[in-house]
C-alpha positions as CSV (number, residue, x, y, z in Angstrom):
1,M,20.3,112.5,132.9
2,I,23.9,113.3,133.8
3,K,23.8,116.5,131.6
4,K,21.3,118.2,134.0
5,R,23.7,117.8,136.9
6,L,27.0,118.9,135.3
7,N,28.0,122.6,135.4
8,D,29.6,124.5,132.5
9,Y,33.1,123.3,133.4
10,E,32.2,119.6,134.0
11,S,30.0,119.6,130.8
12,D,33.0,120.9,128.9
13,W,35.3,118.0,129.6
14,A,32.5,115.5,129.7
15,A,31.5,116.5,126.1
16,M,35.1,116.0,125.0
17,P,34.6,118.7,122.3
18,Q,38.2,118.4,121.1
19,V,37.8,114.7,120.3
20,E,36.7,114.1,116.7
21,K,33.3,112.5,116.3
22,E,34.7,109.7,114.2
23,K,37.2,108.8,117.0
24,L,34.4,108.6,119.6
25,E,32.3,106.5,117.3
26,K,34.9,103.8,117.7
27,L,33.6,103.3,121.2
28,K,30.0,103.0,120.1
29,N,28.1,100.1,121.9
30,K,31.4,99.0,123.6
31,T,31.8,98.0,127.2
32,V,34.4,100.0,129.2
33,L,35.6,98.8,132.6
34,V,36.9,101.8,134.6
35,C,38.8,101.7,137.9
36,G,40.5,104.4,139.8
37,H,39.8,107.6,141.7
38,I,39.1,111.2,140.7
39,I,40.0,110.9,137.0
40,A,38.2,107.6,136.8
41,R,35.0,109.2,138.2
42,S,35.3,112.1,135.6
43,L,35.8,109.6,132.8
44,C,32.7,107.7,133.9
45,Y,30.7,111.0,133.7
46,A,32.1,111.7,130.2
47,L,31.3,108.2,128.9
48,V,27.8,108.3,130.3
49,F,27.4,111.8,128.8
50,Q,28.4,110.4,125.4
51,S,25.9,107.6,125.7
52,E,23.0,109.7,126.9
53,E,23.5,112.9,124.8
54,K,25.3,111.6,121.8
55,K,23.5,108.2,121.6
56,R,26.8,106.2,121.5
57,G,25.5,103.4,123.7
58,I,28.8,103.0,125.7
59,R,28.2,100.7,128.7
60,V,30.3,101.8,131.7
61,I,31.3,99.5,134.5
62,F,33.0,101.1,137.4
63,A,35.1,98.9,139.7
64,G,35.1,100.4,143.2
65,D,33.3,102.6,145.7
66,T,30.9,105.1,144.1
67,D,30.7,107.4,147.1
68,G,31.0,110.9,145.8
69,F,29.5,110.0,142.4
70,Y,26.6,112.1,141.2
71,P,23.4,109.9,141.4
72,E,22.5,111.0,137.9
73,C,25.5,108.9,136.8
74,T,25.0,105.9,139.1
75,E,21.3,105.7,138.2
76,S,22.0,105.9,134.4
77,E,21.0,102.8,132.4
78,Y,24.5,102.9,130.9
79,F,26.3,102.7,134.3
80,T,27.0,99.7,136.5
81,S,29.2,99.5,139.6
82,V,30.9,96.5,141.0
83,N,33.4,95.9,143.8
84,I,36.9,94.6,143.0
85,D,36.1,91.1,144.2
86,S,33.2,90.8,141.8
87,L,35.3,91.4,138.7
88,K,35.9,87.7,138.3
89,E,32.2,87.4,137.3
90,L,32.6,89.7,134.3
91,S,32.7,87.7,131.0
92,S,32.6,90.4,128.4
93,V,34.6,93.6,128.4
94,D,36.0,95.5,125.4
95,Y,38.2,98.0,127.2
96,I,39.8,98.5,130.6
97,V,40.9,102.0,131.8
98,H,42.8,102.0,135.0
99,T,43.5,105.5,136.2
100,G,45.3,104.1,139.3
101,F,47.2,106.6,141.3
102,C,47.6,109.1,138.5
103,C,47.7,112.6,140.0
104,E,46.6,111.3,143.3
105,Y,48.4,112.0,146.6
106,G,48.1,110.0,149.7
107,D,49.2,110.0,153.3
108,E,48.6,106.3,154.0
109,F,51.2,104.8,151.7
110,S,50.8,101.2,152.8
111,Q,47.1,101.2,152.4
112,A,47.3,102.9,149.0
113,F,49.9,100.4,148.0
114,A,47.8,97.5,149.0
115,D,44.6,98.9,147.3
116,E,46.4,99.6,144.0
117,I,48.1,96.2,143.8
118,R,44.8,94.5,144.5
119,S,43.1,96.5,141.7
120,V,45.9,95.7,139.2
121,N,45.7,92.0,139.9
122,A,41.9,91.9,139.6
123,L,41.8,94.0,136.4
124,A,44.6,91.9,134.8
125,E,42.6,88.7,135.4
126,V,39.6,90.3,133.5
127,A,41.9,91.4,130.7
128,A,43.4,88.0,130.3
129,R,40.0,86.3,130.4
130,T,38.2,88.7,128.0
131,G,41.0,89.9,125.8
132,A,40.1,93.5,126.7
133,K,42.5,96.3,125.6
134,V,44.0,98.0,128.6
135,V,45.0,101.6,129.1
136,L,46.8,102.5,132.3
137,L,47.2,106.1,133.4
138,S,50.3,107.1,135.2
139,D,52.0,110.4,135.6
140,S,55.4,112.1,135.4
141,R,56.4,111.2,139.0
142,V,57.2,107.7,137.7
143,Y,60.4,109.1,136.3
144,G,61.8,109.5,139.8
145,K,63.7,112.4,141.4
146,C,64.0,114.5,138.3
147,R,66.9,116.8,137.4
148,P,65.8,120.4,137.3
149,S,66.6,121.0,133.6
150,R,65.6,117.6,132.2
151,V,62.6,117.0,129.9
152,Y,61.9,113.3,130.1
153,A,61.2,110.9,127.3
154,E,59.6,107.5,127.8
155,N,62.7,105.4,128.5
156,E,64.6,107.9,130.7
157,Y,64.5,107.5,134.5
158,S,66.1,109.0,137.5
159,P,66.8,107.3,140.8
160,L,64.1,106.7,143.5
161,P,65.9,106.7,146.9
162,P,63.8,104.4,149.1
163,T,64.6,106.3,152.3
164,E,62.9,109.5,151.2
165,P,59.2,109.4,152.2
166,E,58.3,112.3,149.9
167,L,59.0,110.0,147.0
168,W,56.8,107.1,148.1
169,D,54.1,108.2,145.7
170,N,56.6,108.1,142.9
171,Q,57.6,104.6,143.9
172,L,54.0,103.5,144.0
173,L,53.4,104.7,140.4
174,R,56.5,102.8,139.2
175,T,55.4,99.7,141.0
176,I,51.9,99.8,139.4
177,E,53.4,100.1,136.0
178,S,55.8,97.2,136.7
179,L,53.1,94.9,138.0
180,W,50.9,95.6,134.9
181,S,53.8,94.7,132.7
182,C,54.3,91.4,134.5
183,R,50.6,90.6,134.3
184,K,50.5,91.5,130.6
185,A,53.4,89.1,129.9
186,E,51.4,86.4,131.7
187,G,48.0,87.2,130.2
188,G,48.9,88.2,126.7
189,F,46.5,91.1,126.5
190,S,47.2,94.6,125.0
191,L,48.5,97.2,127.4
192,T,49.3,100.9,126.8
193,V,50.5,103.2,129.5
194,L,49.8,107.0,129.3
195,R,51.9,109.1,131.5
196,T,50.4,112.5,132.1
197,G,51.8,115.9,133.1
198,V,50.0,117.7,135.9
199,V,46.4,117.2,135.1
200,L,44.1,120.2,135.4
201,G,40.3,120.0,135.1
202,G,37.6,122.6,136.0
203,C,35.5,121.3,138.9
204,C,36.7,117.7,138.5
205,G,38.0,117.5,142.0
206,L,41.7,117.1,141.3
207,K,44.0,119.0,143.7
208,T,47.1,120.7,142.5
209,F,49.6,123.1,143.9
210,L,48.2,125.8,141.5
211,D,44.7,125.8,143.0
212,D,45.3,128.5,145.5
213,V,47.0,130.6,142.8
214,F,44.0,130.2,140.4
215,R,41.5,131.1,143.2
216,A,43.6,134.2,144.2
217,V,43.8,135.4,140.6
218,A,40.0,135.0,140.1
219,E,39.4,137.0,143.3
220,G,42.1,139.6,142.6
221,K,44.0,138.7,145.8
222,P,47.8,138.4,146.4
223,C,49.3,135.0,146.3
224,T,52.7,133.2,146.1
225,L,54.1,130.6,143.7
226,V,57.2,128.5,144.2
227,N,59.7,129.3,141.5
228,G,60.8,125.8,140.8
229,K,61.7,123.7,137.7
230,K,59.7,123.4,134.6
231,L,56.7,121.1,134.6
232,S,54.3,119.8,132.0
233,Y,50.6,120.3,132.2
234,I,47.5,118.8,130.5
235,Y,43.8,119.5,130.7
236,L,41.4,116.7,131.4
237,T,40.0,116.8,127.8
238,D,43.4,116.0,126.3
239,V,43.7,113.1,128.8
240,F,40.4,111.7,127.5
241,R,41.5,112.4,124.0
242,A,44.6,110.2,124.4
243,I,42.5,107.4,126.0
244,V,40.0,107.5,123.1
245,Y,42.8,107.5,120.5
246,V,44.4,104.4,122.1
247,L,41.1,102.5,122.6
248,G,40.0,103.3,119.1
249,G,43.2,102.2,117.5
250,T,44.6,105.5,116.2
251,V,47.6,104.9,118.4
252,K,48.4,101.4,117.3
253,K,51.6,100.4,119.0
254,E,51.6,99.3,122.6
255,G,54.0,100.7,125.2
256,A,54.4,103.8,127.2
257,Y,53.5,107.3,126.0
258,N,53.9,110.7,127.6
259,I,50.8,113.0,127.2
260,T,50.9,116.7,127.7
261,G,48.9,119.7,126.5
262,K,49.9,121.7,123.4
263,D,53.1,123.5,124.2
264,C,52.2,123.1,127.9
265,T,55.7,122.7,129.5
266,A,56.5,125.8,131.5
267,S,58.2,127.2,134.6
268,A,56.3,128.8,137.5
269,G,57.5,132.2,136.2
270,A,55.9,131.5,132.8
271,I,52.7,130.5,134.4
272,A,52.7,133.7,136.5
273,A,53.4,135.8,133.3
274,L,50.6,134.1,131.4
275,L,48.1,134.8,134.2
276,H,49.2,138.4,134.3
277,D,48.9,138.7,130.5
278,V,45.3,137.4,130.6
279,Y,44.0,138.9,133.9
280,G,46.2,141.9,134.3
281,D,46.4,143.4,137.8
282,K,44.2,140.7,139.2
283,A,47.2,138.4,139.0
284,K,49.1,139.6,142.1
285,I,51.6,136.8,142.1
286,T,54.9,136.8,144.0
287,L,57.5,134.1,143.1
288,I,59.3,132.6,146.1
289,D,61.9,130.0,146.7
290,G,60.6,126.7,148.1
291,K,60.3,123.0,147.7
292,D,59.8,121.7,144.1
293,E,56.9,119.4,143.1
294,N,58.0,115.8,142.5
295,A,56.6,115.9,139.0
296,C,58.8,116.7,136.0
297,A,58.7,118.0,132.4
298,L,57.8,115.6,129.6
299,T,58.3,115.4,125.9
300,N,55.1,114.1,124.1
301,A,56.8,113.6,120.7
302,K,56.2,109.8,120.7
303,I,52.4,110.0,120.9
304,F,52.3,113.1,118.7
305,Y,54.0,111.2,115.9
306,S,51.7,108.2,116.5
307,G,48.7,110.3,115.5
308,C,47.5,111.8,118.7
309,E,48.1,115.6,118.7
310,P,47.0,117.5,121.9
311,A,44.3,120.1,121.3
312,L,44.5,122.6,124.2
313,D,47.4,125.0,124.7
314,L,48.7,126.4,127.9
315,N,46.7,129.6,127.7
316,L,43.4,127.8,127.3
317,T,44.3,125.2,129.9
318,I,45.1,127.8,132.5
319,Q,42.0,129.9,131.7
320,L,39.7,126.8,132.0
321,S,41.3,126.3,135.4
322,V,40.8,129.9,136.7
323,L,37.2,130.4,135.5
324,P,35.6,128.0,138.0
325,Y,36.7,130.3,140.8
326,M,35.0,133.4,139.2
327,N,31.4,134.3,139.9
328,D,30.6,137.5,138.1
329,G,27.3,136.4,136.7
330,K,28.4,136.6,133.1
331,V,28.4,133.8,130.5
332,P,31.7,132.0,131.1
333,M,34.0,132.4,128.1
334,I,37.7,132.4,127.3
335,S,39.3,135.9,127.7
336,N,41.6,137.9,125.4
337,I,40.2,136.4,122.1
338,H,42.1,137.8,119.1
339,D,44.5,139.7,121.3
340,G,41.8,141.8,122.8
341,R,40.4,143.1,119.5
342,L,37.1,141.1,119.5
343,E,35.0,144.1,120.6
344,A,36.5,146.2,117.8
345,L,35.7,143.5,115.3
346,Q,32.1,143.2,116.5
347,K,31.5,146.9,116.2
348,M,32.9,147.0,112.7
349,Q,30.6,144.1,111.8
350,I,27.6,146.1,113.1
351,A,28.6,148.8,110.7
352,Y,28.6,146.3,107.8
353,L,25.1,145.1,108.8
354,R,23.7,148.6,108.9
355,E,25.1,149.3,105.4
356,V,23.7,146.0,104.0
357,D,20.3,146.8,105.7
358,R,20.2,150.2,104.0
359,I,21.2,148.9,100.6
360,C,18.7,146.1,100.7
361,K,15.8,148.3,101.8
362,K,16.6,150.8,99.1
363,H,16.6,148.2,96.4
364,N,13.8,145.9,97.8
365,I,16.2,143.0,98.3
366,K,15.2,140.2,100.6
367,Y,17.9,139.1,103.1
368,Y,18.0,137.6,106.6
369,L,20.6,137.3,109.4
370,G,22.1,133.9,108.9
371,G,24.3,131.3,110.6
372,G,25.8,132.2,113.9
373,T,24.6,135.8,113.5
374,L,21.0,134.6,113.5
375,L,21.7,132.3,116.4
376,G,23.2,135.3,118.3
377,A,20.2,137.4,117.6
378,I,17.8,134.8,119.0
379,R,19.9,133.5,121.9
380,H,21.8,136.7,122.9
381,N,20.0,139.6,121.2
382,G,23.3,140.4,119.6
383,F,26.6,138.7,118.8
384,I,27.4,135.4,120.3
385,P,29.9,136.7,122.9
386,W,32.9,135.0,121.4
387,D,31.9,135.3,117.7
388,D,34.2,137.2,115.4
389,D,32.2,137.5,112.1
390,S,28.7,138.2,110.7
391,D,26.7,136.3,108.2
392,I,23.6,137.1,106.1
393,M,21.7,134.9,103.7
394,M,19.6,135.6,100.6
395,P,17.5,133.7,98.1
396,R,19.5,133.3,94.9
397,E,17.6,135.9,92.9
398,D,18.1,138.5,95.6
399,Y,21.8,137.5,96.0
400,D,22.3,138.2,92.3
401,K,20.5,141.5,92.5
402,F,22.5,142.6,95.5
403,A,25.8,141.8,93.6
404,K,24.7,144.2,90.8
405,V,23.9,147.2,92.9
406,V,26.2,146.9,95.9
407,V,29.4,148.2,94.3
408,D,27.8,151.6,93.6
409,E,26.3,151.8,97.0
410,L,29.2,151.1,99.4
411,P,30.8,154.0,101.3
412,E,34.5,154.7,101.0
413,G,36.7,152.1,102.7
414,M,34.4,149.1,102.0
415,T,34.6,146.9,98.9
416,F,32.6,144.0,97.4
417,E,34.5,140.8,96.6
418,S,33.3,138.1,94.3
419,H,34.7,136.0,91.5
420,K,33.5,138.6,89.0
421,T,35.0,141.6,90.8
422,D,38.3,139.9,91.5
423,K,39.7,137.4,89.0
424,N,41.9,135.9,91.7
425,C,39.1,135.2,94.1
426,F,37.6,131.7,94.2
427,Y,35.5,131.7,97.3
428,E,32.2,130.0,96.7
429,F,30.3,132.9,98.3
430,N,30.5,136.7,98.1
431,K,32.0,139.0,100.7
432,L,32.2,142.6,101.8
433,R,35.7,143.7,102.9
434,V,37.2,146.6,104.9
435,Q,40.1,148.0,102.8
436,N,43.6,148.4,104.3
437,T,42.9,145.8,107.1
438,M,43.8,142.2,107.5
439,F,41.8,139.2,108.8
440,A,43.3,136.0,107.4
441,T,43.2,132.4,108.4
442,E,46.0,129.9,107.8
443,L,44.6,129.2,104.3
444,A,43.7,132.8,103.4
445,K,47.1,134.2,104.3
446,N,48.5,132.4,101.3
447,H,46.3,134.3,98.9
448,T,48.2,137.5,98.8
449,D,46.7,138.5,95.4
450,I,43.2,139.1,96.8
451,N,41.8,141.4,99.5
452,V,42.2,139.8,102.9
453,G,40.6,142.7,104.8
454,I,38.0,142.1,107.6
455,P,35.2,140.2,105.9
456,F,31.4,140.0,106.0
457,D,30.0,136.9,104.5
458,I,27.0,136.8,102.2
459,F,25.5,133.4,101.4
460,A,22.9,132.3,98.8
461,H,20.3,129.7,99.4
462,D,19.6,127.8,96.2
463,K,16.7,125.7,94.9
464,S,17.0,122.0,94.4
465,A,15.1,119.1,93.0
466,N,11.8,118.1,94.5
467,S,12.6,114.4,94.3
468,A,14.8,112.7,96.9
469,W,17.2,111.1,94.4
470,G,17.5,114.5,92.5
471,R,18.5,116.2,95.8
472,K,20.9,113.5,96.6
473,L,22.6,113.8,93.2
474,H,22.6,117.6,93.5
475,L,24.3,117.5,96.9
476,A,26.9,115.0,95.7
477,M,27.8,117.1,92.7
478,T,27.9,120.2,94.8
479,V,30.3,118.7,97.3
480,F,32.4,117.3,94.4
481,T,32.7,120.5,92.5
482,R,33.4,122.5,95.6
483,A,36.2,120.1,96.4
484,L,37.7,120.7,92.9
485,V,37.8,124.4,93.5
486,L,38.9,124.6,97.1
487,N,41.6,122.0,96.8
488,K,43.0,123.3,93.5
489,W,43.0,126.9,94.9
490,N,44.7,126.0,98.1
491,H,47.2,123.5,96.6
492,R,46.1,120.5,98.8
493,K,45.1,117.0,98.2
494,V,41.6,115.6,98.9
495,D,41.5,113.1,101.7
496,N,37.9,112.4,102.8
497,G,38.4,109.0,104.3
498,S,37.5,107.1,101.1
499,R,40.5,106.1,99.0
500,L,38.4,105.7,95.8
501,Q,36.5,109.0,96.1
502,S,39.7,110.9,97.1
503,A,41.6,109.4,94.2
504,V,38.9,110.3,91.7
505,T,38.6,113.8,93.0
506,N,42.4,114.4,93.1
507,F,42.6,113.2,89.5
508,F,40.1,115.9,88.3
509,V,41.7,118.5,90.6
510,K,44.9,117.9,88.8
511,I,43.6,118.0,85.2
512,F,40.9,120.6,85.4
513,P,41.9,124.3,85.3
514,L,40.8,126.3,88.3
515,R,38.5,128.6,86.3
516,F,36.8,125.6,84.7
517,S,36.2,124.0,88.1
518,F,34.8,127.2,89.4
519,F,32.4,127.3,86.4
520,L,31.3,123.8,87.1
521,M,30.7,124.6,90.8
522,E,28.7,127.7,90.1
523,H,26.5,126.0,87.5
524,T,26.0,123.0,89.8
525,I,24.9,125.1,92.7
526,T,22.5,127.1,90.6
527,F,21.3,124.2,88.4
528,F,17.7,124.6,89.6
529,K,17.8,128.4,89.6
530,R,14.8,128.7,87.2
531,K,12.8,125.9,88.7
532,K,9.2,126.9,89.6
533,N,7.5,125.7,92.7
534,A,10.7,124.3,94.2
535,K,10.0,122.7,97.6
536,Y,13.6,122.6,98.9
537,L,16.5,125.0,99.4
538,Y,20.1,124.3,100.5
539,D,23.2,126.2,101.5
540,G,25.3,125.4,98.5
541,T,27.7,128.3,99.0
542,G,28.3,127.8,102.8
543,K,29.5,125.3,105.3
544,N,25.9,124.2,106.1
545,V,25.8,122.4,102.8
546,Y,26.4,119.2,104.7
547,N,23.1,119.6,106.6
548,G,21.3,118.8,103.4
549,F,18.1,120.5,102.3
550,F,15.3,122.4,104.1
551,D,11.7,123.4,103.4
552,A,11.7,126.3,101.0
553,G,8.8,127.8,103.0
554,I,11.1,128.5,105.9
555,L,12.4,131.6,104.1
556,D,9.0,132.8,102.7
557,E,8.0,135.2,105.5
558,E,10.0,137.7,107.4
559,T,9.9,139.3,110.8
560,T,12.5,141.4,112.7
561,H,14.6,140.8,115.8
562,V,16.9,142.9,117.9
563,F,20.6,142.5,117.3
564,E,22.9,144.7,119.3
565,G,20.2,147.4,119.7
566,Y,19.1,147.4,116.1
567,E,16.2,145.7,114.3
568,F,17.2,143.3,111.5
569,P,15.2,140.9,109.4
570,V,15.0,137.2,110.3
571,P,12.9,134.4,109.0
572,K,9.5,134.2,110.7
573,R,10.2,130.4,111.0
574,Y,13.7,131.0,112.5
575,D,13.1,128.2,115.0
576,D,12.8,125.7,112.2
577,Y,15.9,127.1,110.4
578,L,18.1,127.1,113.5
579,K,17.1,123.6,114.4
580,F,18.0,122.5,110.9
581,I,21.4,124.2,111.2
582,F,22.4,123.8,114.9
583,G,20.0,121.0,116.1
584,E,17.2,120.8,118.6
585,N,19.2,122.3,121.5
586,Y,20.4,125.4,119.7
587,M,19.5,127.6,122.7
588,E,22.1,125.8,124.8
589,Y,25.6,127.2,125.0
590,P,28.4,125.1,123.4
591,P,31.2,123.6,125.6
592,L,33.2,126.2,127.4
593,S,36.5,125.4,125.7
594,T,35.1,126.0,122.3
595,R,34.0,129.6,123.0
596,I,37.0,131.1,121.4
597,G,35.9,132.5,118.1
598,C,35.0,130.9,114.7
599,H,38.4,131.4,113.0
600,E,42.0,130.7,113.8
601,I,43.4,134.0,112.7
602,V,47.1,134.3,111.8
603,L,47.1,137.8,110.3
604,M,45.0,140.6,111.8
605,D,45.3,144.3,111.4
606,L,42.5,146.7,112.2
607,A,44.4,149.6,110.8
608,K,43.1,153.1,111.4
609,F,39.5,152.2,112.3
610,D,38.7,153.2,115.9
611,I,36.0,151.1,117.4
612,D,34.0,154.1,118.4
613,E,34.3,156.0,115.2
614,F,33.9,153.3,112.5
615,A,30.3,153.5,111.5
616,P,30.0,154.1,107.8
617,L,26.9,156.1,106.7
618,P,25.0,156.0,103.5
619,R,26.6,157.9,100.6
620,D,23.3,159.7,99.8
621,G,22.9,161.0,103.3
622,S,19.8,158.9,104.2
623,A,19.7,157.5,107.7
624,S,20.6,154.0,108.5
625,S,18.3,151.9,110.7
626,E,18.3,153.4,114.2
627,N,15.7,151.2,115.8
628,K,16.7,150.3,119.3
């Protein structure tokens, strides 16, 4: 299994976490012929990973020498290797990806030229014979000897003086593209060219002029960086993202497209400043004058407006490139989440948990750690290191009881938020808030008429029908009524991929008043509230609603587990619950590039609360849980 061999950094780009599942499903059971060098090898790992781990059944054929490949890839049932001369025997191929000389550098120009031309001709014959869709990777050197201030679009080129040996790689890239265009005209197949910026990828084997800088910063050693022109950068995942978007038909028109990361065009000085912002005094970088790279800056507007938006910004791209050089024994994660306030947020969340624990014990209310907080307790004995919120869950009867007593129990500075306490609040679940603070997402920031202080989410688990058809109908109505509320409240149209469903839902969103829709949602979720001997529960108020229903017995018995030094209640059958929510492999860490917090926060203000002092105590003077 390729997964067992890949490290955190390789697993990250192989999992392609920023590529939507529905896009990757377009490659299911397809045959992909891959040819090239380092990027080609990495793509093979990623496609085999998708077949083995995600059950997508993609068959990978690699044309070339597999020296340097992990045996876990070459021995996979989904992988086959052939030499270039054997390609004429292939009779069925869906896609061809030729990474060619993209971001490669060679000393033997004549040999590299001969090898690449041979590959193009052999691959083009396969494309003409099978009708396979072709994607060619090129890079920004194809634009020639660039002007220092120019950002290049797809049809803009600079001269390539034939007498300058340092531009031979540039000439080779332009020749490869030209030959592919000629062969396409002859063979009538589909050809799309993707021109990358400087490709970065943790542990993939690509060499760049920034490698020594990344290593020095990781080790806290002095280094130099040539202060040249602006260049564009892209992380390997975004390269794969563009390839998938082209193969799957999201990018429909053929032709050439520039691909870069999100806001990833920067000067050397900007790179140095970013490294210093993230790593502080470890970034001992001196900018010097020297010879520029032959690459250039790119505009990616064409592919952006064709439906392929890059996912990784420059900050994340650079951090993913520095982390492989660090060896501090800690769980690798992205630094400086929420502008360095993550620790403060987590300490404030602990204060919430202790208050909830006190109130629930006082009033004999059953609750458990839920969602990512429960996962953190089991996997980390505390917060997931990059998590920025806390969740608890309750059976509906305890949820309602908590809502009745909590307002009179909370200490000064904390408030309870629900539809009943705030007429302008239409969240489907209740929250606790810290007053005079802010913690708002892109959507929440528009709701200025409600409290957007730092939240603590409280979810109810509701009963459902015992019959399969009854549960199916209950879930469908829950999803429908929630869509009525959330889309009406946030002034947006429903677009769930089905024209008919979206049209029907948008019709009712328009004609139903918001309060009536909320009434429908609440009564739908709690429809089976008084049902006796219910065998199933579901998370009708939370995001796990789409996981369906689980055995009601999972929440019958309680035990405790350590969370940040305190004991909190968890379901005795937490393993069954976590598998239901997160899957069989919930103890495994998610891809590295996704370890950046649960929310995209646009407004954050922790106000006066010092991270060491904020620990609200019971109003009646009784002690909160101090079990450590």
